[in-house]
ROSE-4610 file (N, C-alpha, C; in Angstrom, 1 decimal, always signed):
// ROSE-4610
residu = [M/M/M/D/D/D/Y/Y/Y/D/D/D/L/L/L/S/S/S/T/T/T/S/S/S/Q/Q/Q/A/A/A/T/T/T/L/L/L/L/L/L/G/G/G/I/I/I/V/V/V/V/V/V/V/V/V/W/W/W/D/D/D/F/F/F/V/V/V/W/W/W/K/K/K/A/A/A/L/L/L/A/A/A/L/L/L/W/W/W/R/R/R/A/A/A/G/G/G/R/R/R/N/N/N/G/G/G/Q/Q/Q/K/K/K/G/G/G/W/W/W/F/F/F/I/I/I/V/V/V/L/L/L/L/L/L/I/I/I/I/I/I/N/N/N/S/S/S/V/V/V/G/G/G/V/V/V/L/L/L/P/P/P/I/I/I/F/F/F/Y/Y/Y/L/L/L/L/L/L/T/T/T/H/H/H/R/R/R/Q/Q/Q/N/N/N/K/K/K/G/G/G/G/G/G/E/E/E/N/N/N/A/A/A]
num = [1/1/1/2/2/2/3/3/3/4/4/4/5/5/5/6/6/6/7/7/7/8/8/8/9/9/9/10/10/10/11/11/11/12/12/12/13/13/13/14/14/14/15/15/15/16/16/16/17/17/17/18/18/18/19/19/19/20/20/20/21/21/21/22/22/22/23/23/23/24/24/24/25/25/25/26/26/26/27/27/27/28/28/28/29/29/29/30/30/30/31/31/31/32/32/32/33/33/33/34/34/34/35/35/35/36/36/36/37/37/37/38/38/38/39/39/39/40/40/40/41/41/41/42/42/42/43/43/43/44/44/44/45/45/45/46/46/46/47/47/47/48/48/48/49/49/49/50/50/50/51/51/51/52/52/52/53/53/53/54/54/54/55/55/55/56/56/56/57/57/57/58/58/58/59/59/59/60/60/60/61/61/61/62/62/62/63/63/63/64/64/64/65/65/65/66/66/66/67/67/67/68/68/68/69/69/69]
x = [+80.8/+79.5/+79.4/+78.7/+78.5/+77.1/+76.9/+75.5/+75.4/+74.9/+74.7/+73.3/+73.0/+71.6/+71.4/+70.3/+69.9/+69.6/+69.5/+69.2/+67.9/+66.9/+65.6/+65.6/+66.3/+66.4/+67.1/+68.2/+68.9/+68.0/+67.3/+66.3/+65.3/+64.7/+63.6/+64.2/+65.4/+66.0/+66.3/+66.7/+66.9/+65.7/+64.6/+63.3/+62.8/+62.9/+62.5/+63.4/+64.6/+65.5/+65.1/+64.9/+64.5/+63.1/+62.2/+60.8/+60.9/+61.6/+61.7/+62.4/+63.4/+64.1/+63.2/+62.5/+61.6/+60.5/+59.8/+58.8/+59.4/+60.5/+61.2/+61.6/+62.2/+62.6/+61.5/+60.4/+59.2/+58.7/+58.5/+58.0/+58.9/+60.2/+61.2/+61.2/+61.1/+61.1/+59.8/+58.7/+57.5/+57.5/+58.0/+58.1/+59.0/+60.2/+61.1/+60.6/+59.9/+59.3/+58.2/+57.5/+56.4/+56.9/+58.2/+58.7/+58.3/+58.0/+57.5/+58.7/+59.5/+60.7/+60.5/+59.4/+59.1/+58.9/+58.1/+57.9/+59.2/+60.0/+61.2/+62.1/+62.3/+63.2/+62.6/+61.3/+60.7/+60.9/+60.6/+60.8/+62.2/+63.1/+64.6/+65.1/+64.6/+65.1/+64.4/+63.1/+62.4/+62.4/+62.8/+62.7/+61.5/+60.6/+59.3/+58.9/+59.9/+59.7/+58.6/+58.6/+57.7/+56.3/+56.0/+54.7/+54.5/+55.4/+55.3/+55.4/+56.3/+56.3/+55.0/+54.4/+53.1/+52.0/+52.0/+51.0/+51.1/+52.4/+52.6/+52.1/+52.5/+52.1/+50.6/+49.9/+48.4/+47.7/+48.3/+47.6/+48.0/+49.0/+49.5/+49.4/+48.3/+48.1/+47.9/+48.2/+47.9/+46.5/+45.8/+44.5/+44.8/+43.8/+43.9/+44.5/+44.2/+44.7/+46.1/+46.8/+48.2/+48.3/+47.2/+47.3/+47.3/+48.0/+48.0/+46.7/+46.4/+45.1/+45.3]
y = [-75.5/-75.3/-75.0/-74.0/-73.6/-73.8/-74.7/-74.9/-74.4/-73.2/-72.6/-72.8/-73.5/-73.6/-72.7/-72.1/-71.3/-72.3/-71.8/-72.6/-73.3/-72.6/-73.1/-74.2/-74.0/-75.0/-76.3/-76.1/-77.2/-78.0/-77.3/-77.9/-78.7/-78.1/-78.8/-80.0/-79.9/-81.1/-82.2/-81.8/-82.8/-83.5/-82.8/-83.4/-84.3/-83.9/-84.8/-86.1/-86.0/-87.1/-88.1/-87.6/-88.5/-89.1/-88.3/-88.7/-89.9/-89.7/-90.7/-92.0/-91.8/-93.0/-93.8/-93.2/-93.9/-94.7/-94.1/-94.8/-95.9/-95.6/-96.6/-97.8/-97.5/-98.6/-99.5/-98.9/-99.6/-100.5/-99.9/-100.7/-101.8/-101.5/-102.5/-103.7/-103.3/-104.4/-105.3/-104.7/-105.5/-106.3/-105.7/-106.5/-107.6/-107.4/-108.5/-109.6/-109.2/-110.1/-111.0/-110.4/-111.1/-111.8/-111.7/-112.4/-111.8/-110.5/-109.9/-109.2/-110.0/-109.5/-108.4/-108.4/-107.4/-106.1/-106.0/-104.8/-104.3/-105.2/-104.9/-104.1/-104.7/-104.1/-102.7/-102.6/-101.3/-100.3/-100.7/-99.7/-99.3/-100.2/-99.9/-98.9/-99.1/-98.3/-96.9/-96.9/-95.6/-94.7/-93.5/-92.4/-91.6/-91.7/-90.9/-90.1/-89.8/-88.9/-89.5/-90.8/-91.5/-91.9/-91.4/-91.7/-93.2/-93.8/-95.2/-96.1/-95.9/-96.7/-96.6/-95.4/-95.2/-96.0/-95.9/-96.6/-98.1/-98.6/-100.0/-100.4/-99.7/-100.0/-100.0/-99.1/-99.0/-100.1/-100.5/-101.5/-103.0/-103.1/-104.5/-104.6/-104.3/-104.5/-105.9/-106.3/-107.7/-107.8/-108.8/-109.1/-109.8/-110.0/-110.6/-112.0/-112.7/-114.1/-114.1/-112.9/-112.9/-112.8/-112.8/-112.8/-111.3/-111.1/-109.7/-109.4/-108.1/-107.6/-107.6]
z = [+92.1/+92.4/+93.9/+94.3/+95.7/+96.1/+97.0/+97.5/+99.0/+99.1/+100.4/+100.8/+101.9/+102.4/+103.6/+103.6/+104.8/+106.0/+107.1/+108.3/+108.1/+107.6/+107.5/+106.4/+105.3/+104.2/+104.7/+105.5/+106.0/+107.0/+107.8/+108.8/+108.0/+107.0/+106.2/+105.6/+105.0/+104.4/+105.4/+106.5/+107.6/+108.0/+108.1/+108.5/+107.4/+106.1/+105.0/+105.0/+105.2/+105.2/+106.3/+107.5/+108.6/+108.4/+107.9/+107.5/+106.5/+105.5/+104.5/+105.0/+105.8/+106.4/+107.3/+108.1/+109.1/+108.3/+107.4/+106.6/+105.8/+105.1/+104.3/+105.1/+106.3/+107.2/+107.6/+108.0/+108.4/+107.3/+106.1/+105.0/+104.5/+104.5/+104.1/+105.1/+106.4/+107.4/+107.2/+107.0/+106.8/+105.5/+104.4/+103.2/+103.3/+104.0/+104.2/+105.1/+106.1/+107.1/+106.4/+105.5/+104.8/+103.5/+103.2/+102.0/+100.7/+100.7/+99.5/+98.8/+98.0/+97.4/+96.4/+95.6/+94.7/+95.3/+96.4/+97.1/+97.8/+98.3/+99.0/+98.0/+96.8/+95.8/+95.3/+95.1/+94.7/+95.7/+97.0/+98.1/+98.3/+98.1/+98.2/+97.2/+96.0/+94.8/+94.7/+94.8/+94.6/+95.8/+95.6/+96.6/+96.4/+97.3/+97.1/+98.3/+99.1/+100.3/+101.2/+101.3/+102.2/+101.6/+100.4/+99.9/+99.6/+98.8/+98.5/+99.7/+100.7/+101.9/+102.7/+102.8/+103.5/+102.7/+101.4/+100.6/+100.9/+100.8/+101.1/+102.4/+103.5/+104.8/+105.0/+104.4/+104.5/+103.7/+102.6/+101.8/+102.1/+102.9/+103.3/+104.9/+105.4/+106.9/+107.2/+108.4/+108.8/+109.5/+109.1/+109.8/+111.1/+111.9/+113.2/+113.0/+111.9/+111.7/+111.2/+111.0/+110.6/+109.1/+108.4/+106.9/+106.5/+105.3/+104.8/+104.1/+104.1/+103.4/+101.9]
């Protein structure tokens, strides 16, 4: 099998990989810090190009008192 990517395709793929890594890292860090094992496992396994980690981060914000929303 020969997989030749054009420069633009390789660039787009690189951007998507970095995008997914950043959001996944942030969401995994917050889930781990908050002791949410279920979310941690789901976020680790499912690749969603950042959609699931962004959803998690938006729905599990911390209030001023330090409690999760």
